Every structure is written in C-alpha cells, then in structure tokens.
C-alpha positions as CSV (number, residue, x, y, z in Angstrom):
1,M,24.2,-10.6,-10.0
2,S,26.4,-9.0,-12.6
3,E,29.7,-7.4,-11.8
4,R,28.1,-4.1,-12.8
5,D,25.3,-4.5,-10.4
6,Q,27.7,-5.4,-7.6
7,N,29.8,-2.3,-8.1
8,Q,26.9,0.2,-8.1
9,K,26.3,2.2,-5.0
10,P,23.0,1.3,-3.3
11,K,20.3,3.9,-3.4
12,T,19.7,4.6,0.2
13,N,18.8,7.5,2.4
14,L,21.1,6.5,5.2
15,G,22.0,9.5,7.4
16,V,18.6,11.1,6.5
17,K,16.3,11.1,9.5
18,P,12.8,10.0,8.5
19,Q,10.2,12.6,9.3
20,A,6.4,12.7,9.5
21,K,4.7,13.7,6.3
22,P,1.7,16.0,5.7
23,R,-1.6,14.9,4.2
24,A,-0.7,16.6,1.0
25,A,2.0,13.9,0.4
26,F,-0.8,11.4,-0.3
27,L,-3.4,11.1,-3.1
28,H,-5.8,8.5,-1.7
29,F,-7.1,7.8,1.8
30,A,-8.8,4.8,3.5
31,S,-10.4,4.9,6.9
32,F,-10.1,2.2,9.6
33,D,-11.3,1.7,13.2
34,T,-8.9,0.3,15.7
35,R,-10.0,-2.6,17.9
36,W,-9.2,-3.5,21.5
37,R,-7.1,-6.4,20.4
38,D,-4.9,-4.1,18.2
39,N,-3.1,-2.8,21.4
40,D,-0.1,-4.6,22.7
41,R,0.9,-5.0,26.3
42,Y,2.4,-1.5,26.3
43,G,-1.0,0.0,25.5
44,H,-0.3,1.2,22.0
45,L,-1.0,-0.3,18.5
46,N,1.1,-3.4,17.9
47,N,3.7,-2.9,15.1
48,A,2.2,-5.7,13.0
49,I,-1.1,-3.8,12.9
50,Y,0.5,-1.0,11.0
51,Y,1.5,-3.4,8.2
52,E,-2.0,-4.9,8.3
53,L,-3.6,-1.5,7.8
54,F,-1.1,-0.6,5.0
55,D,-1.9,-3.9,3.2
56,S,-5.6,-3.4,3.7
57,A,-5.5,0.1,2.3
58,I,-3.6,-1.0,-0.8
59,N,-5.9,-4.0,-1.5
60,Q,-9.0,-1.9,-1.0
61,L,-7.6,0.5,-3.7
62,L,-6.8,-2.4,-6.0
63,I,-10.3,-3.9,-5.6
64,D,-12.2,-0.6,-5.8
65,H,-10.4,0.3,-9.1
66,D,-10.8,-3.2,-10.7
67,I,-7.1,-3.8,-10.7
68,L,-7.4,-7.0,-8.6
69,D,-9.9,-9.8,-8.6
70,F,-9.1,-12.1,-5.7
71,E,-11.5,-14.8,-6.8
72,S,-11.0,-15.2,-10.5
73,G,-8.4,-12.8,-11.7
74,D,-5.5,-14.2,-13.7
75,H,-2.9,-12.2,-11.7
76,V,-2.2,-11.1,-8.2
77,F,0.3,-8.7,-6.5
78,L,2.8,-10.1,-4.0
79,V,4.7,-8.1,-1.4
80,A,8.4,-8.0,-2.3
81,A,9.5,-5.4,0.3
82,S,8.0,-3.3,3.1
83,G,9.1,-1.0,5.8
84,C,7.8,1.5,8.4
85,H,9.0,4.5,10.5
86,Y,7.1,5.4,13.6
87,F,6.7,9.0,14.9
88,S,3.9,9.0,17.5
89,E,1.8,6.5,19.3
90,L,-1.6,5.3,18.2
91,A,-3.9,3.1,20.3
92,Y,-7.5,1.8,20.6
93,P,-10.0,3.5,20.3
94,D,-8.3,5.8,17.8
95,K,-9.9,6.2,14.4
96,L,-7.3,6.0,11.7
97,E,-6.7,6.9,8.1
98,V,-4.1,5.5,5.7
99,G,-2.8,7.9,3.0
100,L,-1.4,6.3,-0.1
101,A,0.5,7.4,-3.2
102,V,2.3,5.4,-5.9
103,T,5.9,6.6,-6.1
104,R,7.0,4.1,-8.8
105,L,5.1,2.2,-11.4
106,G,7.5,-0.2,-13.0
107,N,7.0,-2.8,-15.7
108,S,5.9,-5.5,-13.2
109,S,6.1,-3.7,-9.9
110,V,4.4,-0.9,-7.9
111,T,6.0,1.0,-5.0
112,Y,3.5,2.6,-2.6
113,D,4.3,5.4,-0.1
114,L,2.0,5.1,2.9
115,G,1.1,7.3,5.8
116,L,-0.9,6.3,8.9
117,F,-2.8,9.2,10.4
118,K,-4.9,9.6,13.5
119,K,-8.2,10.8,12.0
120,G,-8.0,14.5,11.4
121,A,-4.3,14.8,12.1
122,D,-2.2,16.9,9.8
123,Y,0.9,14.8,10.0
124,T,1.6,11.0,9.9
125,A,2.0,9.0,13.1
126,A,3.9,6.5,10.9
127,C,5.2,6.3,7.3
128,G,5.7,3.1,5.4
129,F,6.3,1.7,1.9
130,F,5.3,-1.5,0.1
131,V,6.6,-2.9,-3.1
132,H,4.2,-5.1,-5.0
133,V,5.2,-7.4,-7.8
134,H,2.6,-8.2,-10.4
135,V,2.6,-12.0,-11.0
136,T,0.4,-14.5,-12.9
137,R,-1.8,-16.5,-10.6
138,D,-0.8,-19.9,-12.0
139,S,3.0,-19.5,-12.0
140,Y,3.7,-16.7,-9.5
141,R,6.2,-15.4,-12.1
142,P,6.5,-11.6,-12.7
143,A,4.3,-10.3,-15.5
144,S,4.0,-6.8,-17.1
145,I,1.2,-4.7,-15.6
146,P,-1.5,-4.4,-18.3
147,A,-2.2,-1.0,-19.9
148,R,-5.7,-1.0,-18.4
149,D,-4.3,-1.4,-14.9
150,R,-1.5,1.1,-15.5
151,A,-4.3,3.6,-16.4
152,A,-6.1,2.8,-13.1
153,F,-2.9,3.5,-11.1
154,A,-2.3,6.8,-12.9
155,P,-4.3,9.1,-10.6
156,F,-2.3,7.9,-7.6
157,V,1.2,8.3,-9.1
158,I,3.3,11.1,-7.6
159,P,5.7,12.5,-10.2
160,D,9.4,12.6,-9.3
C-alpha cells in the first residue's frame, strides 16, 4: 500500500444509522420462497440465508442477461466484500423478494445494493451489499468487464 493510500481517510458511514429502504431504491426484483430449514432455533430466518438469497438474486440477474455462463464462460465473478443490516424479522413461510441495484460499475468490479423484502412490503427487512470482481476463469486474476457486459449492467445502475 502506498504512503498516499495509507494517509487517505477511509470512506465510511460510521455514525450514520442504517435505515430500511423503499422499493423505489431498487431497479430489479427476484422472488424467493422460504423453506422450513431456513429458520434458526430462534424461529426466524438464519443470517446465512440472507446472504444466500442476495447471492442467488445477483447470479440470476447475471445468467438471465447473458453476463455469466457458469459452464463454459471465460470469466466469472468472485465476491470480494459483502455486508448486511437487519431491520425486521423474516421467517418461514414468508414469501420474499430481493431488490437489486448496481451502485458502482468499475473497470473490473461491480457493487450491488440489495434489499430483502417480505413480499408486498414497502420497506426492506434487511439491506445488504456485494462487491463482485470480474476475473478470468483460468487464472482468477481481475479482468476488465467487456463492453457487452457493461451494456447489460446499464439498466440496473443507479446514478450517484
């Protein structure tokens, strides 16, 4: 890390309390059913399930828009960072929806803003983020996102 990088203030929202987001904050939605086994011993959705749903919604978007070919594509996306804030409980047998928007489309990375909704709810029960790094399948080294894929992401990008 360079001296310049070490001396820069980190970009954080410390001190800002996370809040639930409305549906209008997201540009794409995927629906999911909960399963009995998704509940933990406290009777609500296990934390790991939130990440599973976020990951599934993102991959569904990538596959549906021909950005990712799991079987024979020359590139894949790896998760470099993720996080989640919880606002209200969800549990089986709730029907769920994951809202998704792209907040940053970098040279070789994509940052997704994610919201988990109980079906029909106006505000998120949880909000999360994922950062994907675009890598070549054979080397797992970062690679520029091709123009064709950038165009496929465009409808989901929220401007700053």
